[in-house]
C-alpha positions as CSV (number, residue, x, y, z in Angstrom):
1,L,3.5,-30.4,-13.6
2,V,6.8,-28.9,-14.8
3,V,9.4,-29.4,-17.4
4,T,12.9,-28.7,-16.3
5,D,15.7,-26.6,-17.8
6,R,13.8,-23.4,-18.6
7,P,14.2,-19.6,-18.4
8,V,12.2,-19.2,-15.2
9,A,12.1,-15.4,-15.0
10,S,10.9,-14.9,-18.6
11,E,8.3,-17.7,-18.2
12,R,6.9,-16.2,-15.1
13,A,6.7,-12.8,-16.7
14,L,4.6,-14.4,-19.5
15,L,2.4,-16.1,-17.0
16,H,1.7,-12.9,-15.2
17,R,1.3,-10.7,-18.3
18,Y,-2.0,-8.9,-18.6
19,G,-2.6,-9.4,-14.9
20,T,-1.3,-8.6,-11.4
21,Q,2.5,-8.9,-11.5
22,G,4.3,-11.3,-9.1
23,G,6.7,-14.2,-8.8
24,W,4.1,-17.0,-8.3
25,G,4.7,-20.2,-10.2
26,N,2.1,-22.8,-9.2
27,L,-0.8,-24.3,-11.2
28,G,-3.4,-22.1,-9.4
29,L,-6.9,-22.6,-8.0
30,W,-9.0,-21.1,-10.8
31,P,-12.7,-20.8,-9.8
32,G,-13.4,-17.1,-9.4
33,A,-9.8,-16.0,-10.1
34,A,-9.3,-12.9,-12.1
35,D,-5.8,-13.6,-13.3
36,Y,-2.8,-15.9,-12.8
37,A,-1.6,-14.2,-9.6
38,A,-5.1,-14.5,-8.1
39,A,-5.3,-18.2,-8.9
40,C,-1.9,-18.9,-7.4
41,T,-2.7,-16.9,-4.3
42,A,-6.0,-18.9,-4.0
43,L,-4.2,-22.2,-4.2
44,A,-1.7,-21.2,-1.5
45,A,-4.4,-19.8,0.7
46,A,-6.3,-23.1,0.3
47,V,-3.3,-25.0,1.5
48,A,-2.8,-22.7,4.5
49,G,-6.5,-23.0,5.3
50,A,-6.3,-26.8,5.2
51,A,-3.5,-26.6,7.8
52,G,-5.4,-24.2,10.0
53,L,-2.7,-21.6,9.8
54,Q,-3.3,-19.2,12.7
55,P,-1.7,-15.8,13.7
56,G,1.6,-16.2,15.5
57,A,2.3,-19.7,14.1
58,H,5.8,-21.0,13.4
59,V,5.6,-22.0,9.7
60,L,7.9,-24.1,7.5
61,S,7.2,-23.5,3.8
62,V,8.8,-26.2,1.6
63,A,9.8,-25.4,-2.0
64,C,8.7,-21.8,-1.5
65,G,9.7,-20.7,-5.1
66,A,10.3,-16.9,-5.5
67,G,8.8,-16.2,-2.1
68,D,5.3,-14.9,-2.7
69,E,3.8,-17.5,-0.5
70,L,6.2,-16.5,2.4
71,R,4.8,-13.0,2.3
72,L,1.3,-14.4,2.2
73,W,1.9,-16.4,5.4
74,A,3.6,-13.5,7.2
75,E,1.4,-10.5,6.0
76,Y,-2.0,-12.0,5.4
77,F,-2.1,-14.9,7.8
78,A,0.1,-13.0,10.4
79,A,2.4,-16.0,11.0
80,G,4.8,-15.3,13.8
81,R,7.8,-16.9,12.1
82,V,8.2,-18.2,8.5
83,V,11.0,-20.3,7.2
84,G,11.1,-21.0,3.5
85,T,13.2,-23.6,1.8
86,E,13.9,-23.7,-2.0
87,I,16.2,-26.0,-4.0
88,D,16.6,-23.6,-7.0
89,P,19.3,-21.0,-6.1
90,N,17.8,-18.4,-8.4
91,Q,14.4,-18.8,-6.9
92,A,15.9,-18.8,-3.4
93,A,17.6,-15.5,-4.1
94,L,14.4,-14.0,-5.4
95,A,12.6,-15.2,-2.3
96,H,15.2,-13.6,-0.1
97,Q,14.7,-10.3,-2.0
98,Q,11.0,-10.6,-1.6
99,A,11.4,-11.2,2.2
100,L,13.5,-8.1,2.5
101,C,10.7,-6.1,0.9
102,S,8.0,-7.5,3.1
103,A,6.4,-5.5,5.9
104,A,7.1,-8.6,8.0
105,A,10.7,-9.0,6.9
106,S,12.0,-9.7,10.4
107,C,10.0,-12.9,10.7
108,I,10.9,-14.4,7.3
109,T,14.0,-16.7,6.7
110,V,14.9,-18.2,3.3
111,L,17.2,-21.2,3.0
112,E,18.6,-22.8,-0.1
113,Q,18.2,-26.6,0.3
114,G,19.3,-29.4,-1.9
115,A,17.2,-32.6,-2.0
116,P,13.9,-31.1,-1.0
117,G,12.1,-33.0,1.7
118,L,15.0,-35.2,2.7
119,A,17.1,-32.3,4.0
120,L,14.3,-31.6,6.4
121,A,15.4,-34.3,8.7
122,S,18.2,-32.0,10.0
123,P,17.6,-28.8,12.0
124,I,16.6,-25.9,9.8
125,G,18.2,-22.5,10.3
126,G,19.5,-23.6,13.7
127,A,15.9,-23.6,15.0
128,A,15.4,-25.7,18.1
129,D,11.7,-25.1,18.3
130,P,9.4,-27.4,16.3
131,F,7.1,-25.9,13.7
132,D,3.4,-25.4,14.2
133,V,2.6,-25.8,10.5
134,L,4.4,-27.3,7.5
135,L,3.1,-26.2,4.1
136,C,4.0,-27.3,0.5
137,V,2.2,-25.6,-2.3
138,D,2.2,-27.5,-5.7
139,A,5.6,-29.1,-5.3
140,A,5.3,-32.4,-3.3
141,Y,4.8,-34.4,-6.4
142,H,8.5,-33.9,-7.2
143,F,9.8,-35.4,-4.0
144,A,11.1,-39.0,-3.9
145,P,10.9,-41.0,-1.9
146,R,7.7,-39.3,-0.6
147,A,7.5,-41.5,2.5
148,A,10.9,-40.1,3.6
149,F,9.7,-36.6,3.2
150,L,6.6,-37.3,5.3
151,R,8.6,-38.9,8.1
152,A,11.0,-35.9,8.1
153,A,8.1,-33.5,8.1
154,L,6.5,-35.3,11.1
155,A,9.8,-35.0,13.0
156,L,9.9,-31.2,12.5
157,L,6.3,-30.6,13.7
158,R,5.3,-30.0,17.3
159,P,2.7,-32.5,18.7
160,G,-0.6,-31.3,17.4
161,G,1.1,-29.5,14.5
162,R,-0.4,-29.8,11.0
163,I,1.0,-30.5,7.5
164,A,-0.9,-29.5,4.3
165,F,0.2,-30.0,0.7
166,T,-1.1,-30.6,-2.8
167,D,-0.3,-33.6,-4.8
168,L,-1.1,-35.6,-8.0
169,V,-3.2,-38.7,-7.5
170,L,-4.3,-41.6,-9.7
171,E,-7.7,-43.1,-10.5
172,R,-6.1,-46.6,-10.8
173,A,-3.5,-48.6,-8.9
174,Q,-0.6,-47.9,-11.4
175,P,0.1,-45.2,-13.9
176,S,-0.1,-46.2,-17.6
177,R,3.0,-46.2,-19.8
178,F,1.8,-42.9,-21.2
179,L,1.3,-41.3,-17.8
180,S,4.7,-42.6,-16.6
181,A,6.4,-41.1,-19.6
182,A,4.6,-37.8,-19.2
183,A,5.5,-37.8,-15.5
184,R,9.2,-38.3,-16.2
185,L,9.1,-35.5,-18.7
186,C,7.7,-33.2,-16.1
187,G,10.1,-34.2,-13.4
188,V,7.6,-36.3,-11.5
189,P,8.8,-39.7,-10.2
190,P,6.1,-42.1,-11.7
191,Q,6.6,-44.6,-8.9
192,E,5.3,-41.9,-6.5
193,L,2.0,-41.6,-8.3
194,I,-0.7,-43.5,-6.3
195,P,-4.4,-43.3,-5.7
196,L,-5.9,-40.9,-3.2
197,D,-6.7,-43.6,-0.6
198,A,-3.1,-44.8,-0.9
199,Q,-2.0,-41.2,-0.3
200,V,-4.1,-41.1,2.9
201,S,-2.6,-44.5,4.0
202,R,0.9,-43.2,3.3
203,L,0.4,-40.3,5.7
204,Q,-1.0,-42.6,8.4
205,E,1.9,-45.0,8.0
206,A,4.3,-42.0,8.4
207,G,2.7,-41.4,11.8
208,F,0.1,-38.7,10.9
209,A,-3.5,-38.6,12.2
210,D,-6.7,-36.8,11.2
211,V,-5.9,-37.1,7.5
212,R,-8.1,-35.1,5.2
213,A,-8.3,-34.9,1.5
214,Q,-10.1,-32.8,-1.2
215,R,-10.0,-33.4,-4.9
216,L,-9.3,-30.4,-7.0
217,D,-8.9,-31.9,-10.5
218,D,-10.9,-29.4,-12.6
219,A,-10.3,-26.5,-10.3
220,V,-6.6,-26.8,-10.6
221,L,-5.6,-28.9,-13.6
222,G,-8.5,-28.0,-15.8
223,G,-8.3,-24.3,-14.8
224,F,-4.6,-24.1,-15.6
225,A,-5.0,-25.7,-19.0
226,S,-7.8,-23.3,-19.9
227,F,-5.8,-20.3,-18.7
228,V,-2.7,-21.3,-20.8
229,Q,-4.9,-21.7,-23.9
230,R,-6.3,-18.2,-23.4
231,Q,-2.9,-16.7,-22.6
232,T,-1.3,-18.4,-25.6
233,R,-3.8,-16.6,-27.9
234,E,-3.1,-13.3,-26.2
235,L,0.7,-13.6,-26.3
236,G,0.9,-13.7,-30.1
237,R,4.6,-14.2,-31.2
238,D,5.8,-14.5,-27.6
239,A,3.8,-17.8,-27.4
240,W,6.5,-19.3,-29.7
241,S,9.4,-18.3,-27.4
242,T,11.3,-20.9,-25.4
243,A,10.1,-19.2,-22.3
244,W,6.5,-20.3,-23.0
245,L,7.5,-23.9,-23.8
246,R,6.9,-25.3,-20.3
247,P,3.5,-23.9,-19.7
248,A,2.3,-24.7,-23.2
249,L,3.5,-28.3,-23.0
250,T,2.1,-28.7,-19.5
251,A,-1.3,-27.4,-20.7
252,R,-1.3,-29.7,-23.7
253,L,-0.4,-32.8,-21.6
254,I,-3.1,-32.1,-18.9
255,P,-6.2,-33.3,-20.8
256,H,-4.4,-36.5,-21.9
257,C,-3.0,-37.2,-18.5
258,R,-6.5,-36.6,-16.9
259,A,-8.0,-39.1,-19.5
260,A,-5.3,-41.5,-18.4
261,G,-6.4,-41.3,-14.7
262,L,-4.5,-38.3,-13.3
263,G,-6.0,-36.1,-10.7
264,Y,-5.1,-33.4,-8.2
265,A,-5.7,-33.3,-4.4
266,L,-5.2,-31.2,-1.3
267,L,-4.1,-33.2,1.7
268,S,-3.7,-32.3,5.3
269,A,-3.0,-34.1,8.5
270,S,-1.9,-33.6,12.2
271,K,0.9,-34.9,14.2
272,P,-0.7,-36.8,17.2
273,P,-0.1,-35.3,20.7
274,T,1.8,-38.5,21.4
275,T,3.6,-39.6,18.2
276,P,3.5,-43.4,17.4
277,T,6.4,-45.0,15.8
278,P,6.0,-44.6,12.0
279,S,5.7,-47.7,9.9
280,T,8.9,-48.8,8.1
281,S,7.0,-50.5,5.3
């Protein structure tokens, strides 16, 4: 969950203060995490694991932020080629700088893309070869229409390739008025908030198979809210700065949104060896 129009660099510095430094900016996977960077790394690794990321794979990383995840795919998972896309020009520039500092710099490409998801329908970076894996860590809930993103993703994967991403889910058919208002405040299209079974159906309708889903409500949402509460106490006067507004507001909203039926899930699926025509519904 994010609130737009914020000083990103200062915010990230506050998130990483008292722990390992980095450019991570996701909600994190908190069980066993020692600090913010560790939680963010754990969430990214869980997404890669759900996709079955293997050494030598050709990876597309959508909404890659400041590029920490690109280094994770290239250095830890030993991906053969990594292409990252990022809509924010400042974050894209940081990701490019990170790529240049990587031991696997030659296999990482960073592209600034407008309209995340929809732009994927066109060739990326002049690459003719399809991707083995498409990953999106803690950003898919901003994409609208989501079905168009999924269809574009399917087209960019090789037969048998996998997609994995995290997303917000509902416990009921429609978001409440409160949840819709909170979603808009955080840059999340409320019309895209749907239950987990509907998320699975949407992937299948886009043409994906072997759809898998795992709920991570407390491990992600609850963990991030608790972390921000602790960090706020530690930050002292800096907790009143505008740079801390977005994390603080997100953490305050999370318990109310969860009470209104909001959850968090990790989804993955495969492109069939022979791709059926996606549903247009």
